[in-house]
C-alpha positions in Angstrom: 3.6 44.5 16.2 -0.2 42.8 15.8 0.6 42.3 12.1 3.7 40.6 12.9 1.9 38.1 15.0 -0.6 37.5 12.8 1.8 36.5 10.1 3.4 34.3 12.6 0.3 32.6 13.3 -0.5 32.4 9.6 2.9 30.6 9.0 2.8 28.0 12.0 -0.6 27.1 10.6 0.7 26.5 7.6 3.7 24.4 8.3 1.5 22.4 10.6 -0.8 21.8 7.7 2.2 20.8 5.6 3.5 18.6 8.5 0.1 16.6 8.4 -0.2 16.5 4.9 2.9 14.6 4.4 3.2 10.8 3.0 5.2 8.7 4.9 6.3 5.2 5.1 8.0 2.7 7.9 10.6 4.3 9.8 12.2 0.6 9.9 10.9 -2.8 8.1 9.6 -3.0 4.7 6.1 -3.2 2.9 5.5 -5.2 -0.4 2.1 -4.1 -1.8 0.7 -5.9 -4.9 -1.9 -4.8 -7.2 -3.9 -8.4 -7.4 -3.7 -11.2 -10.0 -0.9 -13.7 -10.7 2.3 -12.8 -8.6 5.4 -12.9 -10.4 8.8 -14.5 -8.9 10.5 -11.3 -8.8 7.9 -10.0 -6.1 7.9 -13.6 -4.3 11.6 -13.6 -4.0 11.9 -9.8 -2.8 9.2 -10.5 -0.2 11.0 -13.8 1.1 14.4 -11.8 1.0 13.3 -9.1 2.9 11.7 -11.5 5.8 15.3 -13.1 6.1 15.7 -15.3 3.2 14.0 -18.9 2.8 16.2 -20.7 5.5 15.4 -17.9 8.2 11.8 -16.3 7.3 8.9 -17.0 9.7 5.8 -16.0 7.8 2.5 -15.5 9.1 -0.3 -15.7 6.1 -3.7 -14.1 7.0 -6.5 -14.8 4.5 -9.2 -12.8 6.6 -10.2 -10.6 3.5 -11.8 -13.7 1.8 -15.2 -14.8 2.4 -15.7 -17.6 4.6 -16.1 -20.3 1.7 -12.7 -19.8 0.2 -10.5 -18.1 2.9 -8.9 -21.3 3.9 -8.4 -22.8 0.4 -6.8 -19.1 -0.2 -4.5 -19.0 2.7 -3.7 -22.7 2.1 -2.8 -22.1 -1.3 -0.3 -19.2 -0.2 1.1 -21.3 2.3 2.0 -23.8 -0.4 3.5 -21.3 -2.7 5.7 -19.9 0.0 6.8 -23.7 1.0 7.3 -24.2 -2.9 9.8 -21.4 -2.8 11.7 -22.8 0.1 10.1 -21.0 3.4 10.0 -23.9 5.9 8.0 -21.7 8.7 4.5 -20.4 7.1 1.8 -20.2 9.9 -1.9 -19.6 8.8 -3.6 -16.9 11.1 -7.4 -15.7 11.3 -10.1 -14.3 13.0 -13.4 -12.6 12.4 -13.7 -11.3 16.1 -11.4 -8.2 16.9 -11.8 -9.5 20.7 -10.0 -12.5 19.5 -7.2 -10.4 17.9 -6.9 -8.6 21.5 -5.9 -12.0 23.3 -2.0 -12.9 23.8 -2.5 -16.1 22.4 -3.5 -15.1 19.2 -0.8 -12.9 18.8 1.9 -14.9 19.7 3.1 -16.2 16.0 3.3 -12.3 15.2 5.6 -12.0 17.8 8.0 -14.6 16.5 7.3 -14.0 12.8 9.9 -12.1 10.4 6.7 -11.5 7.9 3.3 -11.0 7.5 1.1 -11.5 4.3 -2.5 -10.2 3.9 -4.3 -12.1 1.1 -7.0 -11.1 -1.3 -10.9 -10.1 -0.9 -12.7 -7.6 0.8 -10.5 -5.2 3.0 -13.4 -4.1 5.2 -12.8 -7.7 6.9 -9.5 -7.1 7.6 -10.5 -3.7 9.2 -12.9 -5.1 11.4 -11.0 -7.7 12.4 -7.6 -6.3 13.2 -7.6 -2.6 13.3 -6.7 -0.8 16.6 -6.2 -4.4 18.2 -3.2 -6.1 19.8 -2.6 -7.8 16.6 -2.3 -4.2 14.9 0.1 -3.6 17.5 2.5 -6.3 16.7 2.0 -5.5 12.9 3.9 -2.3 13.7 6.2 -4.0 16.1 6.9 -6.5 13.4 7.8 -3.2 11.1 10.0 -2.0 13.7 12.3 -4.7 14.5 13.0 -4.6 10.5 10.2 -7.4 9.3 8.3 -7.0 6.1 4.5 -6.6 5.5 3.1 -7.6 2.2 -0.5 -8.0 0.9 -2.4 -8.4 -2.8 -5.3 -6.7 -3.8 -7.5 -6.0 -0.6 -4.4 -6.9 1.1 -2.6 -4.1 -0.7 -5.4 -1.4 -0.2 -5.4 -2.2 3.8 -2.0 -1.1 4.3 -2.2 2.3 3.3 -4.1 5.0 5.7 -7.1 5.6 3.6 -9.1 2.8 2.1 -11.0 3.3 -1.6 -13.6 0.5 -2.2 -14.3 -0.2 1.2 -17.8 -0.4 1.6 -19.6 -3.4 2.5 -22.0 -3.1 -0.3 -19.5 -3.6 -2.8 -16.4 -2.4 -4.3 -17.6 -0.5 -6.8 -18.5 2.2 -4.1 -15.0 4.5 -3.9 -15.6 5.9 -0.6 -17.7 4.0 1.6 -18.4 3.1 5.2 -15.1 1.4 5.5 -12.2 4.2 4.9 -9.5 3.7 7.8 -6.7 1.6 6.9 -4.0 0.0 9.2 -1.7 2.9 8.2 1.5 1.6 7.6 2.1 4.4 5.4 0.5 7.6 6.0 -1.9 9.7 3.9 -1.6 7.2 1.3 -4.4 5.6 -0.4 -3.8 2.3 -2.6 -6.1 1.1 -5.5 -5.6 -2.5 -7.2 -6.5 -4.4 -10.6 -5.8 -0.5 -12.0 -5.4 -1.2 -15.7 -6.8 -4.9 -15.9 -10.0 -3.5 -14.3 -9.9 0.0 -16.2 -9.6 1.8 -12.9 -7.4 4.2 -14.0 -9.4 7.3 -13.3 -11.2 6.2 -10.4 -8.7 7.9 -7.8 -9.0 11.3 -9.3 -12.0 12.4 -7.8 -10.8 10.7 -4.5 -7.7 12.8 -4.3 -9.2 16.1 -5.3 -11.7 15.8 -2.5 -9.0 15.1 -0.2 -5.7 16.7 -1.6 -3.6 15.4 1.5 -3.5 12.1 0.0 -1.4 10.7 -2.2 -3.1 8.0 -4.5 -1.4 5.0 -6.1 -3.0 2.7 -8.7 -1.1 -0.5 -8.7 -2.0 -2.7 -11.7 -2.2 -6.8 -11.4 1.0 -8.8 -11.1 2.9 -5.6 -10.4 4.1 -4.2 -6.8 5.7 -1.3 -4.8 8.3 -2.0 -2.3 8.3 0.6 0.5 11.1 1.1 2.6 10.9 4.3 4.9 9.9 7.3 2.2 10.9 5.3 -1.1 9.5 3.0 -2.7 10.4 0.7 -6.1 8.3 -0.5 -8.9 8.8 -4.6 -9.4 6.4 -6.6 -11.5 5.1 -6.6 -15.2 3.0 -3.8 -15.4 2.7 0.0 -14.2 1.9 2.4 -11.0 -0.3 5.1 -11.5 0.8 8.3 -9.1 -2.3 10.5 -7.9 -1.1 13.9 -6.3 -3.3 17.0 -5.6 -0.9 19.0 -7.1 -0.6 17.1 -10.6 -4.4 16.9 -10.8 -4.6 20.6 -10.2 -1.9 21.5 -13.1 -3.9 19.2 -15.2 -7.0 21.1 -14.8 -5.2 24.4 -15.1 -3.3 23.5 -18.4 -5.6 21.1 -20.2 -3.5 21.6 -23.2 -0.7 19.6 -21.5 1.6 22.2 -20.2 1.8 20.4 -16.7 5.0 17.8 -16.4 3.0 14.8 -17.9 0.1 16.3 -20.0 -2.8 14.5 -17.5 -4.2 14.2 -14.1 -1.7 11.2 -13.3 1.1 9.7 -14.7 2.8 5.8 -14.6 5.9 4.5 -13.3 7.3 1.1 -14.6 9.5 -1.6 -13.4 12.8 -0.5 -11.9 11.7 3.1 -11.3 11.6 4.6 -7.7 9.7 7.4 -6.1 10.0 9.5 -2.8 6.6 9.8 -1.3 7.6 12.4 1.0 8.6 15.1 -1.8 6.2 13.1 -4.2 8.4 13.1 -7.0 10.1 10.4 -9.6 13.6 9.6 -8.2 15.0 7.9 -11.5 13.4 8.1 -15.1 12.7 5.2 -17.2 15.0 3.7 -19.7 15.4 5.4 -22.8 13.7 3.3 -25.5 15.6 2.1 -29.1 15.4 5.0 -31.3 14.1 7.7 -29.0 15.7 10.9 -28.8 17.3 11.6 -26.1 15.6 14.3 -23.7 
């Protein structure tokens, strides 16, 4: 009997650990997570569509990640782009003070919004301003009523639960003094500009040290659209997938006997991924003259 009890305890502990380690997206609403660079029309159009369409969208643009000398211009540039795409209701919202982010007057535009957009810069500034504030609560409320939250570059990384490149001393430090994101996807870390800035190997050591995390590295002009536990790739380049089992398999079978022959793999436009089970839903289209698998 004692042996059976020990086995049961071990089983329950294992199940609890597995449950804790699951990567899960928002139950309602959507996320549009962009890897930086120029944002192509198909990404903006999907964001606006998820916000209710150009005629009905009420979008709040948050430029807080930028430094003081550029954030106003950055926010106004995003506002102008959305207006050029037909969105009439675009509001800029910014503070550096979490006390202000806790005020009812400050969050009023969020309560009326169908979408929020986070511009790029340094994501620790977003964490310092909004993490665990009333504004953060309203971001989650927006998703719960079916809205969309998007962001590019630093505005992409803040959407996950664990932040890489969040150190105030510089973005070359992968794990620094700011690591907690807004957590719209649990057990996820997002890197950006991955191919453009030759960052495609950087997440490997991060995931080795934190095997519960799923890492996604998004290149410029590329996005993932997350709905519940699935995402789809949009844009012009690729998204890297960094999973601890893939990395371990690569180390165990360095000759390429794992599923892809490497510690990470890429998904392209139109491909979908199950973040809960960490599996590719659809394979890429067969190339001309490529033999069938």
